[in-house]
C-alpha positions in Angstrom: 14.5 58.3 -54.8 15.6 57.5 -51.2 19.3 57.9 -50.2 19.6 54.2 -49.8 18.2 53.6 -53.3 20.7 56.1 -54.7 23.5 54.3 -52.9 22.3 51.0 -54.3 22.2 52.5 -57.8 25.8 53.7 -57.5 27.1 50.6 -55.8 25.7 48.5 -58.6 27.3 50.9 -61.1 30.7 50.4 -59.5 30.4 46.6 -59.9 29.4 47.1 -63.5 32.5 49.2 -64.0 34.7 46.5 -62.5 33.1 43.9 -64.8 33.7 46.0 -67.9 37.3 46.6 -67.0 38.0 42.9 -66.4 36.3 42.1 -69.6 38.5 44.6 -71.6 41.7 44.1 -69.6 41.7 40.5 -68.3 45.0 40.8 -66.5 43.7 43.6 -64.3 43.3 43.1 -60.5 40.2 44.8 -59.1 40.3 45.9 -55.4 37.5 48.0 -53.9 34.7 50.2 -55.4 32.7 52.2 -52.8 29.9 54.7 -53.2 31.1 58.3 -52.5 29.3 61.7 -52.5 27.7 62.2 -55.9 29.1 59.0 -57.4 31.4 56.0 -57.0 34.9 54.8 -57.8 36.8 51.6 -58.3 40.5 51.0 -57.8 42.4 48.7 -60.1 45.9 47.4 -60.7 46.3 47.5 -64.5 49.0 45.9 -66.5 49.1 48.8 -68.9 48.6 52.6 -68.7 45.0 53.9 -68.5 43.9 57.5 -69.0 40.8 59.6 -69.4 40.9 58.7 -73.1 40.0 55.1 -72.3 36.8 56.0 -70.4 34.5 56.1 -73.4 35.6 52.6 -74.4 35.0 51.3 -70.8 31.7 53.0 -70.5 30.6 51.5 -73.8 31.4 48.0 -72.6 29.5 48.7 -69.3 26.4 49.4 -71.4 26.9 46.3 -73.5 27.3 44.1 -70.4 24.3 45.7 -68.7 22.0 44.1 -71.3 22.8 40.7 -69.8 22.7 41.7 -66.2 20.0 40.6 -63.8 19.8 41.1 -60.0 23.1 40.7 -58.2 22.6 37.6 -56.2 24.5 37.2 -53.0 25.7 34.1 -51.1 27.8 33.4 -48.1 31.0 31.5 -48.9 33.6 29.7 -46.8 37.1 31.0 -46.1 38.5 28.4 -48.4 36.1 29.1 -51.3 36.7 32.8 -51.1 40.4 32.3 -51.2 40.0 30.0 -54.2 37.9 32.6 -56.1 40.5 35.3 -55.6 43.7 33.2 -55.5 45.3 35.5 -58.1 44.2 38.7 -56.5 46.4 39.7 -53.5 44.1 42.7 -52.7 41.0 40.6 -52.3 42.9 38.1 -50.3 44.0 40.8 -47.9 40.3 41.9 -47.5 39.3 38.3 -46.9 42.0 37.8 -44.2 40.6 40.9 -42.4 37.1 39.5 -42.5 38.3 36.2 -41.0 40.2 38.0 -38.2 37.1 40.1 -37.4 35.0 37.0 -37.5 32.7 38.4 -40.1 30.8 36.4 -42.7 32.2 36.4 -46.2 29.7 37.2 -49.0 30.0 37.5 -52.7 27.6 38.8 -55.3 27.2 37.7 -58.9 25.6 38.9 -62.1 26.3 38.3 -65.7 29.2 36.0 -64.8 30.9 38.7 -62.7 31.6 37.9 -59.1 32.7 40.4 -56.5 33.4 40.4 -52.8 30.7 42.5 -51.3 28.4 43.1 -48.3 25.4 44.0 -50.5 23.1 46.8 -51.3 22.3 46.7 -55.0 19.5 47.4 -57.5 17.0 44.6 -58.0 16.6 45.3 -61.8 19.9 46.8 -63.1 18.9 46.5 -66.8 15.8 48.7 -66.2 17.1 51.0 -63.4 20.8 51.6 -64.2 20.6 53.7 -67.3 21.9 57.2 -66.4 25.6 56.9 -65.5 28.8 58.5 -66.7 32.5 57.8 -66.1 34.3 61.0 -65.1 38.0 60.7 -64.6 41.1 58.6 -63.9 43.4 59.3 -61.0 46.1 57.6 -59.0 45.4 56.3 -55.5 47.5 54.2 -53.1 46.1 50.9 -51.9 44.2 51.5 -48.7 45.2 55.2 -48.8 48.8 54.3 -47.6 51.6 55.9 -49.6 53.8 52.9 -48.6 51.5 50.7 -50.7 51.3 50.3 -54.4 49.8 53.1 -56.5 46.6 52.0 -58.2 44.4 53.4 -60.9 41.2 54.9 -59.7 38.3 55.4 -62.1 35.6 57.8 -60.9 32.0 57.7 -62.1 28.5 58.9 -61.2 25.0 57.6 -61.7 21.5 59.1 -61.2 17.9 58.0 -61.4 17.1 60.0 -64.5 18.7 61.8 -67.4 17.9 65.3 -66.1 19.7 64.8 -62.8 22.7 63.4 -64.6 22.9 66.2 -67.1 22.5 68.8 -64.3 25.3 67.2 -62.4 27.6 67.1 -65.4 26.9 70.8 -66.0 27.7 71.5 -62.4 31.1 69.7 -62.8 31.9 72.0 -65.8 31.0 75.1 -63.8 33.1 73.8 -60.9 36.1 73.3 -63.2 35.8 77.0 -64.3 35.8 78.0 -60.6 38.4 75.6 -59.4 40.3 77.4 -56.6 43.6 75.8 -57.6 43.4 77.5 -61.1 41.9 80.8 -59.9 44.3 81.0 -57.0 47.2 80.8 -59.4 45.6 83.2 -62.0 44.8 85.8 -59.3 48.2 85.4 -57.6 46.8 84.4 -54.2 49.0 81.4 -53.3 51.5 79.0 -54.7 53.1 75.6 -54.0 56.8 74.6 -54.2 58.2 71.2 -54.7 61.1 72.2 -52.5 58.8 73.2 -49.6 56.6 70.1 -50.1 53.0 69.1 -51.1 50.2 70.3 -48.9 52.2 73.3 -47.7 50.8 76.4 -49.4 52.8 79.6 -49.7 50.6 82.8 -49.6 51.4 85.8 -51.7 50.8 89.4 -50.4 47.3 89.3 -52.0 46.3 86.0 -50.6 47.7 86.9 -47.2 45.6 90.1 -47.2 42.4 88.0 -47.7 43.4 85.7 -44.9 44.1 88.6 -42.6 40.8 90.4 -43.5 38.8 87.3 -42.7 40.7 86.6 -39.5 40.5 90.3 -38.3 36.8 90.2 -38.8 36.4 87.0 -36.8 38.5 88.7 -34.0 36.4 91.8 -34.1 33.2 89.7 -33.6 34.9 87.7 -30.8 36.3 90.8 -29.1 32.7 92.2 -28.8 31.9 89.0 -26.8 34.7 89.3 -24.4 37.4 87.0 -25.8 41.1 87.4 -25.1 44.0 86.4 -27.3 46.5 83.8 -26.2 49.5 82.2 -27.9 51.0 78.7 -27.7 54.0 76.8 -29.1 53.8 74.7 -32.3 55.2 71.6 -30.6 54.4 69.7 -27.4 55.4 66.7 -25.4 53.6 63.5 -26.2 52.3 63.5 -22.6 49.9 66.3 -23.3 48.1 64.3 -25.9 48.2 61.1 -23.9 46.2 62.9 -21.2 43.8 64.5 -23.6 43.1 61.3 -25.5 44.4 62.6 -28.8 47.5 60.4 -28.8 45.6 57.1 -28.9 43.1 58.5 -31.4 45.4 60.3 -33.8 49.0 59.2 -33.2 49.3 58.0 -36.8 48.3 61.4 -38.1 50.9 63.4 -36.2 54.3 64.7 -37.2 56.6 63.4 -34.5 59.9 64.8 -33.3 62.5 62.9 -31.1 64.8 65.3 -29.3 68.6 64.7 -28.8 67.7 63.6 -25.2 65.2 61.0 -26.5 62.0 62.8 -25.6 59.1 62.4 -28.0 57.4 65.6 -29.1 54.7 66.3 -31.7 53.8 69.1 -34.0 50.5 70.2 -32.6 47.5 68.9 -34.6 45.0 70.9 -32.5 45.2 73.6 -29.9 42.6 72.7 -27.2 44.9 70.6 -24.9 47.4 73.6 -24.8 44.6 76.0 -23.9 43.6 73.8 -21.0 47.0 74.4 -19.5 46.6 78.1 -19.7 43.3 77.8 -17.8 44.9 75.4 -15.3 48.0 77.6 -14.7 46.2 79.1 -11.6 43.3 78.5 -9.4 40.1 79.9 -10.8 37.1 81.2 -8.8 33.6 81.0 -10.2 33.8 84.8 -10.4 36.6 84.4 -13.0 34.4 82.4 -15.4 33.8 82.3 -18.3 37.4 82.4 -19.5 37.4 82.9 -23.3 40.6 82.2 -25.2 41.1 82.9 -28.9 44.0 82.2 -31.2 44.7 82.0 -34.9 47.5 79.5 -35.4 48.7 76.7 -37.6 48.3 73.1 -36.7 49.9 70.2 -38.6 48.6 66.8 -39.7 50.5 64.1 -41.7 47.9 63.8 -44.5 48.7 61.3 -47.1 50.0 62.7 -50.4 47.3 61.2 -52.5 44.6 62.9 -50.5 46.0 66.4 -50.7 43.9 68.8 -52.8 45.0 72.5 -53.2 43.9 74.5 -50.2 41.0 72.1 -49.5 43.2 69.5 -47.8 46.6 70.5 -46.6 49.3 69.5 -44.1 49.5 72.9 -42.3 46.0 74.1 -41.2 45.4 77.6 -40.0 42.7 77.5 -37.4 40.8 80.5 -36.0 40.4 78.6 -32.8 38.7 79.5 -29.5 37.9 77.8 -26.3 35.6 78.9 -23.6 35.9 77.5 -20.0 32.7 78.0 -18.1 30.2 76.6 -15.6 27.3 74.4 -16.6 24.8 77.2 -16.0 26.8 79.4 -18.4 27.1 76.9 -21.2 23.9 77.7 -23.1 24.5 81.5 -23.1 28.1 81.1 -24.3 27.2 78.7 -27.1 24.5 81.1 -28.3 27.0 84.0 -28.3 29.2 81.9 -30.6 26.1 81.2 -32.8 25.6 85.0 -33.1 29.2 85.4 -34.3 28.8 82.6 -36.8 25.6 84.1 -38.3 27.2 87.6 -38.7 30.4 86.3 -40.2 28.8 84.1 -42.8 26.3 86.8 -43.8 29.2 89.1 -44.5 31.1 86.5 -46.5 28.2 85.6 -48.7 26.4 82.7 -46.9 23.4 84.3 -45.3 21.5 81.0 -44.9 23.2 78.2 -42.9 21.8 74.7 -42.3 22.3 73.3 -38.8 23.4 69.7 -38.2 23.6 68.1 -34.8 26.5 65.7 -34.8 25.9 63.0 -32.3 27.7 59.8 -31.2 27.1 56.4 -32.6 25.8 54.3 -29.6 26.9 51.1 -31.5 30.5 52.3 -31.4 31.0 53.7 -27.9 34.6 52.5 -28.0 35.3 55.5 -30.3 34.2 58.1 -27.7 35.3 59.3 -24.2 32.8 59.0 -21.4 29.6 57.1 -20.6 26.7 56.5 -22.9 24.2 57.9 -20.5 26.1 61.2 -20.3 26.3 61.5 -24.1 22.5 61.1 -24.4 21.9 63.8 -21.8 24.3 66.2 -23.4 22.8 65.6 -26.9 19.3 66.2 -25.6 20.5 69.5 -24.2 22.0 70.7 -27.5 18.9 69.6 -29.4 16.7 71.6 -27.0 18.7 74.8 -27.7 18.4 74.3 -31.4 14.6 73.8 -31.1 14.3 77.0 -29.0 15.9 78.9 -31.8 13.2 77.6 -34.2 15.6 76.5 -36.9 15.4 73.4 -39.0 18.1 70.9 -38.3 19.2 67.4 -39.1 20.9 64.8 -36.8 24.0 63.0 -38.0 24.8 59.9 -36.0 28.5 59.1 -35.7 29.7 62.6 -36.6 30.4 63.8 -33.0 33.9 64.6 -31.9 35.4 61.8 -29.8 35.0 64.0 -26.7 31.6 65.5 -27.2 28.6 66.3 -29.4 28.6 69.3 -31.9 26.4 71.8 -33.5 27.8 72.0 -37.1 26.8 74.7 -39.6 26.5 73.9 -43.3 26.9 76.5 -46.0 25.6 76.2 -49.6 27.7 77.8 -52.3 26.7 79.4 -55.6 26.9 75.9 -57.3 24.5 74.5 -54.6 27.3 72.4 -53.1 27.2 72.0 -49.3 30.2 72.6 -47.1 30.5 72.0 -43.4 32.0 75.2 -42.0 31.7 76.5 -38.4 31.2 74.3 -35.4 30.3 74.6 -31.7 31.4 71.7 -29.5 30.4 71.1 -25.9 33.0 69.1 -24.1 33.0 67.7 -20.5 35.5 64.9 -21.1 38.7 66.9 -21.7 38.1 69.1 -18.7 37.7 65.9 -16.7 40.9 64.4 -18.1 42.8 67.5 -17.1 40.9 68.0 -13.8 39.8 71.5 -14.7 37.6 73.1 -12.1 36.7 76.3 -10.4 36.1 77.2 -6.7 32.3 77.7 -6.3 30.3 79.8 -3.9 30.6 77.2 -1.2 34.4 77.0 -1.5 34.3 73.6 -3.2 35.9 72.4 -6.4 33.3 72.4 -9.2 34.0 70.7 -12.5 33.7 73.0 -15.5 32.7 72.7 -19.2 34.9 73.5 -22.2 33.5 74.8 -25.5 35.4 74.4 -28.8 34.4 77.1 -31.3 35.9 77.5 -34.7 34.3 80.0 -37.0 36.1 79.3 -40.3 37.8 76.1 -39.0 40.5 75.9 -41.5 41.3 79.2 -43.1 42.9 77.4 -46.1 39.8 75.4 -46.7 37.4 78.3 -46.2 39.4 80.5 -48.7 39.1 77.6 -51.2 35.3 77.6 -50.7 35.2 81.4 -51.1 37.2 81.5 -54.3 34.9 78.9 -55.9 31.8 80.5 -54.5 32.6 83.9 -56.0 34.6 82.6 -58.9 37.4 84.8 -57.7 35.2 88.0 -57.8 35.3 88.7 -54.1 33.0 91.3 -52.5 34.7 94.8 -52.3 35.7 94.5 -48.6 37.6 91.2 -49.3 39.1 92.1 -52.7 42.9 92.4 -52.4 42.7 95.3 -54.9 39.5 97.3 -54.7 40.2 99.9 -57.5 42.5 100.1 -60.4 43.1 103.6 -61.9 43.6 103.4 -65.7 44.9 106.4 -67.7 43.7 106.3 -71.3 47.2 107.3 -72.5 50.5 108.3 -71.1 49.6 112.0 -71.0 47.1 111.2 -68.2 49.6 109.3 -66.0 50.2 112.2 -63.6 46.5 112.7 -62.9 46.0 108.9 -62.6 48.7 108.8 -59.9 47.1 111.8 -58.1 43.7 110.0 -58.1 45.3 106.8 -56.8 47.0 108.8 -54.0 43.6 110.2 -52.9 42.1 106.7 -52.9 45.1 105.3 -50.9 44.8 108.1 -48.3 41.2 107.1 -47.8 42.3 103.5 -47.0 41.1 102.2 -50.4 43.3 99.4 -51.8 44.3 100.8 -55.1 46.7 100.1 -58.0 47.4 102.0 -61.2 47.8 100.4 -64.7 50.3 102.5 -66.4 51.2 100.1 -69.2 51.4 101.5 -72.7 48.5 99.4 -74.0 45.1 100.3 -75.6 42.4 101.1 -73.1 40.3 98.0 -74.2 43.2 95.7 -73.4 43.7 97.3 -70.0 39.9 96.9 -69.2 40.0 93.2 -70.2 43.1 92.6 -68.1 41.6 94.1 -65.0 38.3 92.2 -65.6 40.3 88.9 -65.6 41.9 90.0 -62.3 38.3 90.4 -60.9 39.0 94.0 -59.6 35.7 95.4 -58.4 36.1 98.9 -59.9 38.1 100.7 -62.6 38.6 104.5 -62.6 39.4 105.7 -66.1 41.2 109.0 -66.6 41.0 110.7 -70.1 40.3 114.1 -71.7 36.8 114.5 -70.3 37.8 113.6 -66.8 40.7 116.0 -66.8 38.6 118.8 -68.2 35.9 118.3 -65.5 38.4 118.1 -62.7 39.3 121.1 -60.5 42.0 121.8 -57.8 39.5 120.6 -55.2 37.8 117.7 -57.0 38.8 115.0 -59.4 36.4 113.4 -61.8 36.7 109.7 -62.9 34.8 107.4 -65.2 33.8 104.3 -63.3 33.4 100.8 -64.6 32.6 97.6 -62.7 34.4 94.3 -63.3 31.3 93.1 -65.1 32.1 95.9 -67.6 29.1 98.0 -66.5 29.7 101.7 -67.2 28.7 103.8 -64.2 29.6 107.0 -66.0 31.6 110.0 -64.9 31.6 110.8 -61.1 33.1 113.0 -58.6 35.9 111.1 -56.9 34.6 112.1 -53.5 31.2 110.7 -54.3 32.7 107.4 -55.6 34.8 107.1 -52.4 31.7 107.6 -50.3 29.8 104.8 -52.0 32.9 102.6 -51.9 33.4 103.1 -48.2 29.7 102.2 -47.5 30.1 98.9 -49.3 33.3 98.1 -47.4 31.9 99.1 -44.0 28.6 97.2 -44.5 30.5 94.3 -46.1 28.1 94.1 -49.0 
């Protein structure tokens, strides 16, 4: 089934959902019901509480109504007729007013006595084609996503062409729930949230901070090999910086703003690139000084709406492993390919050896959303596409997904549940350097405009950690595990040797803990398995008897409860270090 047909299927299902809700709850006001990834939703203002327990009843009514549904037939209506149809629905009237102001035609679609304001895109034979759907959950959502507006009730659902696709997706949902990073992050003690600190502002524990630092240190190691240098910038800036860069007009409603006692307007930085331009521009640069490669891991801040926050996946403070390269046009390709090498090495080490490539281009129908001229955008995009073709990789083109200042090469990772995530990005930018008049002195003594590359490997560390947690179900590879080995004495009489073994491991830079609780061995093993610790070293009678002054023996178990038997501690450490070094 084509993507358009799937969208039509789900769009039709959203109308059917609204029809069933209005049939069961006549005083309800229906608002909008778009198609989303893997499904659809519809937002309602109910006159009574609705919960997940009501979904079965609503779904049953959907199937009953479907028996009488034919093709949704559309017709254009006048402003007056539309307002009469929805005279008791303030939400629909608001949408109609917007269509009038934008001078767009007003269309409604009808089937089975249900009429909805809609632009179209439906199944021709709903009774025959819309069979495999399921309502999933109930959630709260502000009207138009604005927390100043009324909180509505959102009902999520999904629909597929056949039963197998539906059941596979429902199974995937159950697997995803078991791997939910919000639950696992709490169970493993990686991060927490506080009502006093505020939503969307995660607090990282020592274990979670260790994972962040390990990831960031590895990115820096890879960058360092390519000649990057670290820089540091403040967390606030004058409004003027973002006016020049173009970010103020584009994102001013998403910024945390500060007014000083003197009346100056500052903002918490939502991105770092404009600051980095000022480091470059702090002195005159010769062509011999280029490329200039700046790297920094720092937090940026965005005023995300409360209803859209989601664990680490969407937060208000975003830690970016950010880098910007300032170079000449003839250096651009080489610098972008260096970043590509970093991306491939990093994602192989973190468990995503195969990345898909997406070229994110501008939408020529909406040039008002971008800086610069259409002809230049076409030239730049052709250039990026030629590099990707040279590398011989498959790619897709996404129209309208470019940054407002330039096209991008985006990288897509597929996790263990076959979900796709956009991760790293390489962005070629000529517009911001032009806005800030960035140049170098060329061989002839003239001022030569330069190019700027935006390069994020993880992008948001918070979001990437959430992806990692769910990808591994919390069982991180050894090099990333906050605790790599737990030493477990069988009983209290082996505590001294357990502590001695732990000291040897610690001296070899192995992250180790001891479990000295007075519990049965089986209980300790289960406990450490739940904590996803890669290895357990068990100390009992046999291990003590085999040990000498020069060599300890341990019994090794994996977190999957696989018994690796008794080993010399030195041999175990050797294997462990190889796994850590090779990031396997």
